[in-house]
C-alpha positions, 0 to 999 in steps of 0.5 A, a space after each residue: 777354549 783357554 778361559 772354557 777350561 779354566 772355568 770348569 777348573 775353578 768350578 770342578 775347585 770349588 765344588 770339592 771344597 763345598 763338597 769338603 766343608 760339608 763333609 766336615 760338617 757331618 764328620 766333627 760330631 763324629 769324632 767329636 763322640 767317638 773321641 769323647 767316649 773313650 776319655 775320663 770324666 775329666 776330659 770330657 767337661 770341654 768336649 774337645 777333640 783332642 786324643 784320650 790321654 788314656 783310652 778308657 775302654 770300661 766306659 761302655 761295660 759301665 754305660 751297658 750296666 748303668 744304663 740298662 742297654 741289653 733290655 733296651 736293645 732287645 726293645 727296640 729291635 722287636 719293635 723295630 724289627 716287627 714293624 718292618 716285616 709287618 710294613 714290607 708285607 703289607 706295604 709291597 702288596 699295597 704298592 702292586 695293586 696300586 700299580 696294577 689298577 690304575 682306576 681313578 677310585 684306586 688313584 685317590 687311595 693311592 694318593 691318600 696313601 702316599 700323603 702319609 709322608 707329608 701330613 702331621 700327626 695330630 697327637 691329640 687324637 692318636 693318644 686318644 685313639 691309643 687308650 680307646 683301643 687300649 694299646 698304650 704301653 704296650 708292643 703291639 701298639 708301638 709297633 702299629 705306630 711304626 707300621 702306621 708311619 713307614 707305609 706311606 713311603 714304603 708304599 711309595 717306593 715300591 711302587 715304581 719298582 711294580 711299575 716297571 716290571 711288564 704286566 704280561 709277565 702277569 697274564 703269563 703266570 695267570 695262564 699256567 695257573 697261578 691265583 693272584 697270592 702265587 702271582 704275586 709271591 712266586 713271579 713279581 716278589 722275587 723281581 723286587 728285592 732291591 725295592 724290598 731291601 732299600 724299603 725294610 732298611 730304611 723302615 728299619 733305620 726311622 724306628 730304630 731311631 723314633 724317640 717321639 712315639 716311645 716318649 709319648 705311649 711307653 709309661 713302663 721304663 721295661 719297654 723302652 728302647 735304646 731311644 728313650 735310654 739314653 734320654 734317660 741315662 743323659 738325665 742321670 748323668 748330664 754331667 759325664 760326657 764320656 759315658 753319654 757319649 759311650 752310650 750314644 754309639 753304643 746305639 748308633 752301631 747296630 743302624 750303621 752296620 745294618 745301613 753299610 750292609 744295604 748301602 748298595 741296594 739303598 742307592 740304587 734302589 732309590 734313583 731306580 724306582 722311586 722317579 717312577 710313578 
C-alpha cells in the first residue's frame, strides 16, 4: 500500500512538472511580446524578457497611425463576423437535417461535408474558380471562402448536439402545427445555445486569424484584414520589434476577449457534443 501511494505521489509530481513546463512554453513567447511592446527601439534588439527601463505606451498609437489598423480592424470584423453568422446559419440547419434523416444517401453527404476538415485546399483550382466568378479582391469572395472553410467543422460539432435532442420533441411540435422552419427556429435552435456559441466563437477566431486566403485573394491594401496588416507592417519596420510586438498585441486583443467571454461554452460544448456521432 505504501509503495503504491509513493508511486501515485511521484506520478502526480511528474505530471505537475510536465504541466508547468508546457505552460512555460506557451507563456514565455506571450510575455516576450507583451514586455517588448512597451520598450524603446534600442531595448528590443535582443528581444529579452527584462522589464522595460521606461514603459512607452505611445508605441500603440504609433502602430495604429502608421499601420492603418482602424481600416484593417473593420475589415477583419466584417469578414470574420459575416463569415461566422452565415456559417452558423446554414451549418446548424444542415447539421439538423443530417441528424434527423439517417438514410444511407444522407450519411454519404454528411461524410462528404465533414471530410472538408481534413482535405487540403487546392489553391490552383480555387484561384481559377475565384477569377471565373469575379470574386477575387472582393469582400464577398473572402467571406464565402471563410464560410466554405468553417462549415465542415461547424456541421460536425452541431451534429452531435442535435443527436441528443429527442425526436419526440419534433413530433410534438408538428402535432401543434409547426412547419419545418418554425420547428427548427422555435423548438430546436433555442436548445442548441451551447453548441451555437461554441461553433460561433471558434469560427470567428479561425476567420480572424486566417492569413493565406486574404494573401492570395485580396490585392488591395485597403481591403486587408489585421493579419495582413501585421505582415505589411513587419516589412516596413522589421528592425523595430517594439512596434511589431505592439501590432501583434492589438491584433490578438479582440480574439482573446471573445475567447474569454465564450470560454465556458467552448470547453463544455466540445466535450458534450463533438464526441457524439
